[in-house]
C-alpha positions as CSV (number, residue, x, y, z in Angstrom):
1,M,10.0,92.8,74.6
2,K,11.3,90.0,76.6
3,K,13.0,88.7,73.5
4,Y,15.1,91.8,73.2
5,P,16.9,91.5,76.5
6,L,17.4,87.8,75.8
7,I,19.0,88.5,72.4
8,M,21.1,91.2,73.9
9,T,22.4,88.9,76.5
10,Q,23.2,86.3,73.9
11,I,25.0,88.9,71.8
12,K,27.0,89.9,74.8
13,Y,28.1,86.3,75.5
14,V,29.0,85.8,71.8
15,A,30.9,89.1,71.7
16,G,32.7,88.3,75.0
17,T,33.6,84.9,73.7
18,L,34.9,86.4,70.4
19,L,37.0,89.0,72.3
20,L,38.4,86.3,74.5
21,I,39.4,84.1,71.5
22,A,40.9,87.1,69.7
23,S,42.9,88.2,72.7
24,L,44.2,84.6,73.2
25,T,45.1,84.4,69.5
26,L,47.0,87.7,69.7
27,V,48.9,86.7,72.9
28,Q,49.9,83.5,71.3
29,A,50.9,85.2,68.1
30,C,53.1,87.7,70.0
31,G,54.8,85.0,71.9
32,S,55.3,82.6,69.0
33,D,57.3,84.8,66.7
34,G,60.6,83.1,67.8
35,K,61.8,86.2,69.6
36,K,62.3,86.5,73.3
37,S,60.5,89.0,75.3
38,R,62.4,91.6,77.2
39,T,61.4,90.0,80.4
40,E,62.7,86.6,79.3
41,D,65.9,88.2,78.0
42,A,66.4,90.1,81.3
43,L,65.8,86.9,83.3
44,E,68.3,85.0,81.2
45,K,70.9,87.7,81.5
46,T,70.4,87.9,85.3
47,G,70.7,84.2,85.6
48,D,74.0,84.3,83.6
49,A,75.3,87.1,85.7
50,I,74.4,85.3,88.9
51,A,76.2,82.1,87.7
52,A,79.3,84.1,86.7
53,D,79.3,86.0,90.0
54,T,78.9,82.7,91.9
55,K,81.8,81.1,89.9
56,D,84.0,84.1,90.5
57,A,83.2,84.1,94.2
58,A,83.9,80.4,94.5
59,D,87.2,80.7,92.6
60,K,88.2,83.6,94.9
61,T,87.3,81.7,98.0
62,K,89.3,78.7,96.8
63,A,92.3,80.9,96.1
64,D,91.9,82.5,99.5
65,L,91.8,79.1,101.2
66,R,94.8,77.9,99.3
67,E,96.7,81.1,100.3
68,A,95.6,80.7,103.9
69,G,96.7,77.1,103.9
70,D,100.1,78.0,102.4
71,K,100.5,80.7,105.1
72,A,99.6,78.2,107.8
73,D,102.1,75.7,106.4
74,V,104.8,78.4,106.4
75,K,103.9,79.3,110.0
76,S,103.9,75.7,111.0
77,D,107.3,75.1,109.4
78,E,108.7,78.3,111.2
79,A,107.3,77.1,114.5
80,A,108.8,73.6,114.1
81,A,112.1,75.2,113.2
82,D,111.9,77.5,116.2
83,F,111.1,74.5,118.4
84,R,114.0,72.4,117.1
85,R,116.4,75.4,117.5
86,E,115.2,76.1,121.0
87,R,115.3,72.4,122.0
88,D,118.8,72.0,120.5
89,E,120.1,75.1,122.4
90,A,118.6,73.8,125.6
91,V,120.2,70.4,125.2
92,A,123.6,72.0,124.5
93,K,123.2,74.2,127.6
94,M,122.3,71.1,129.7
95,N,125.3,69.3,128.3
96,V,127.5,72.2,129.4
97,Q,125.9,72.0,132.9
98,K,126.5,68.2,132.9
99,D,130.2,68.8,132.1
100,K,130.4,71.4,134.9
101,L,128.7,68.9,137.2
102,D,131.1,66.2,136.2
103,A,134.1,68.5,136.9
104,K,132.7,69.5,140.3
105,I,132.1,65.8,141.2
106,A,135.7,65.0,140.2
107,E,136.9,67.9,142.2
108,L,135.0,66.7,145.3
109,K,136.4,63.2,144.8
110,A,140.0,64.5,144.6
111,K,139.5,66.7,147.6
112,A,138.0,63.9,149.7
113,A,141.2,61.9,149.3
114,N,143.2,64.6,151.1
115,Q,140.6,65.4,153.8
116,S,140.2,64.3,157.4
117,D,137.5,61.8,158.1
118,K,135.0,64.3,159.3
119,A,135.5,66.6,156.3
120,K,135.5,63.6,154.0
121,I,132.1,62.5,155.2
122,E,130.7,65.9,154.4
123,T,132.4,66.0,151.0
124,E,131.1,62.5,150.2
125,R,127.6,63.6,151.2
126,Q,127.9,66.6,148.8
127,K,129.3,64.4,146.1
128,A,126.3,62.0,146.5
129,K,123.9,64.9,146.1
130,L,125.7,66.0,143.0
131,D,125.6,62.5,141.7
132,V,121.8,62.5,142.1
133,E,121.7,65.9,140.3
134,R,123.9,64.5,137.5
135,K,121.6,61.5,137.1
136,E,118.5,63.7,137.0
137,L,120.2,66.0,134.5
138,G,121.0,63.1,132.3
139,E,117.3,62.0,132.3
140,D,116.3,65.6,131.6
141,I,118.7,65.7,128.6
142,D,117.1,62.5,127.3
143,K,113.6,64.0,127.7
144,A,114.7,67.2,125.9
145,K,116.1,65.2,123.0
146,N,112.9,63.3,122.6
147,A,110.4,66.0,123.4
148,T,107.7,66.8,120.8
149,A,106.7,70.4,120.1
150,D,103.5,69.9,122.1
151,A,105.3,68.6,125.2
152,W,108.2,71.2,124.9
153,K,106.6,73.9,127.1
154,D,106.1,71.4,130.0
155,V,109.6,70.0,129.5
156,K,111.1,73.5,129.4
157,S,109.4,74.7,132.6
158,G,110.7,71.5,134.3
159,F,114.2,72.3,133.1
160,K,114.1,75.8,134.5
161,Q,113.2,74.5,137.9
162,A,115.9,71.8,137.7
163,G,118.4,74.5,136.6
164,H,117.6,76.5,139.8
165,E,118.0,73.5,141.9
166,L,121.3,72.5,140.2
167,G,122.6,76.0,140.8
168,D,121.7,75.8,144.4
169,A,123.5,72.4,144.7
170,F,126.6,73.9,143.1
171,D,126.5,76.8,145.5
172,K,126.1,74.6,148.6
173,A,128.9,72.3,147.4
174,G,131.2,75.2,146.8
175,D,130.5,76.7,150.2
176,K,131.2,73.3,151.9
177,L,134.5,73.0,150.0
178,K,135.6,76.4,150.9
179,R,134.8,75.8,154.6
180,S,136.6,72.4,154.6
181,D,139.7,73.9,152.9
182,N,140.0,76.4,155.7
């Protein structure tokens, strides 16, 4: 009876081996018919879809970046034009101030010729102050003409302060002239 279990064990091994060979043959036969499996087909389609989506996203991003760059260029051009316009207006205003200052200096010079010595001293002092203001205004005009867009804000704030000081100098000179005329 010991032979029977041994034979049965051998038959089991042989049968198991045959089943294994048969299943491997069937698997190979199923995969080698030249057709793709649904899984392979789905993976290929998914890969193609991902590649297409990636290309579309990259193209859209490039277009968006080009558009943003174009908008930035337009804004930069507008800012540069605004800066030049503002700078040119400021230079024109300063030239008008310079002309007024020149007229006031000429007026003081003419009045000094007809004044007494004491009044003439005061008029000459006021004229000297206006001459200094005139010189500084000329330097400011040169700075404004040569100012870059980056430096314009600083230059502009300096002009405002100088304008206030120049206005004060005009007022003081006018007051002195009125008093010396009386």
